[in-house]
N, C-alpha and C positions, 0 to 999 in steps of 0.2 A: 504494500500500500504506500502510495506516495504521500508525503506531507504528514505522516503519522509520527508524533513524537512519543518517545517512551516515557511513561509516567514513573516518577520517582516515588518509592515507598518510604514514607516517613515513619520511623520507629516510634512507638508510643509506650505508655505505661503498660506493663504486662508482657511486653515483647522481651526477647533475649537480647542482651547487649552483644554486639559482634565480637568475635574472637579477635584479639589483637596482640601483636608482639612488637615491643618498642625497646630501643637501646637504653640501658641504664647510663645516665649521664653524670651522676654525682657519686659514683663509686660506693664505698663502704657505708657512708651515711644513709644513702637511699636503700641499700640492700638490708641494712639493720632495721630501719623503720618498717620496711615492707616484708621483713622476715624471709628474705630470699637467701638461697645458699651462698656461701662465701665464694667470691669470684664470679658470680652470675653476671653475664654481660647484657642480658635481655630480661624484660619483664613480660610475662604472659599472665593475663588476669587469672587464668585457671590455676596458677601456682600460689595465689594469695591465700593466706590463712584467715584473714579478716572475714567477718560476716557481711560487712557493707563497705562499699567504696564510693566516695563522692568524687566524681570525675569532672573537673572543670576543663572546658574547651575554650581556648583563647587564641589570640594572635598578638605577637609582640608589638604590632603597630596599631592596635585597636585601643583607643582611649578608655572606653568602658571596661575593656578587659583588664587594663592596667589598674584602674580603680578597684575593680572586683578582686584582683589578685592581692592588692594591699590589704583589703578587708579580710580576705580568706587566710592570709598569713596570721592575722590576729585571732581569727576564728579557729585555725588549726591549733593554736596554743591552748584555747579553751577546751577543745575536744580532747587534747592530750592530757589535760588536767582533770577531765571529767571521769568519775569512777565508773559510770555506766558505759561511756563511749570509748574510753581508752582501750586500745587493742581490738575493739569490735568494729571500729570505723577507721578507715584509712582515707586520706585525701591525696589526690594526685592531680596534676595539671597536664594538659596535652596541647602543645603549641601547633595549631593548625596552619599548614603551609610555612612553618618556621623550620629552619635548619637546626641541627644539633648545636652548632655554634651560636646561633641567635638565641636559642633557649638557654644555653649556659650563661651567655652575657646578660640576658634578661633576669635570670634568677639571681645572679650576683648583684646587678645594678639595683634591684628592688628588694634584695635580701629576703627572698621567698623562703619560707621555712619548710615547705612540703616539697616532695619530689616533682620535678617537671620533666616531661618527655617531649619528643618531637614527632609530629605526623607531617613530615615535610611534603609528601605527595598529596596529602589530604584524603588518603584512602579510607581511614576510619571515619572521618567527617562525612565522606560520600556515602559510606555504608549506612550511616544514621539517617540520611536523606534530609539533612537540615540545610538551611540557607543563610543563617546569620549567627554571629557571635556577639557577646559571650553566651555560653550555653553550659549548663551543668546537669549531670545525671547522677542520681543516687541509685546504685545497683546493689542487689542482694544476692549472695552466694546461694545457689540451689543445691550445693553439696556434691555435684557431679562434674565440677570444673566450669560450669556455665553460670552466667549471671543474668538475673531478671531485673528489668528496669522498674524501679519502685516510684520514682519521682523525676520530673523533668522541669528545670528552671530555665526558661527562655529569656534571653536578654539580661541586662544587668540586674542583679539581685543583692540584697543586703543580708549577709549571713549574720543574723542577730540572735538574741536569746530565744525568740519564738522559733526560729529555724532549729536551734539547738534542741528545743523541746520536741519538735517534730522528729528529729533524728533519735533522741532518747526513746520516744514512744515506739519507733520502728524497731529498735534493738530489743526493747522489752517484749514487744509482740513476738518477735522472731524467737526469743528465748522461750516464751510460753508455748510456741508451736512445736518445739523439739520434744 
């Protein structure tokens, strides 16, 4: 058929998050936080032991993404200090169309406390079917190496005490389901 355009499927809450493999850019510090084996050079979501992962998708040239990253660094520290969330929730950032070098510079420049990775080709972003950044996904481990999308935050969002409560509730619900 001429003129027919392929429709992009946009992943939604309840769908599986795509399998992805990204290079570990900050060495031992990221491996320790993510509980990866010593010397692991790549992160695959299926290897994570946490029950939940908050995945921030950003671009180093996006002003809203920079503002969100600064707030997420403060939020990361609250999560790590929270007795319910510590160890149960990990936060990572994925630089969409950013090279490893750009991501490393960005992390250092803004003193980002959580691990950042590169999706230089935009392959993961394309799998999600999304069109704009910033974007965040809360995904839950299904126990078989796959991750279910629990929550999607489109556009700039304020990771505040209310969002912390939402995350705490999700962790407590998941514990009750076991």
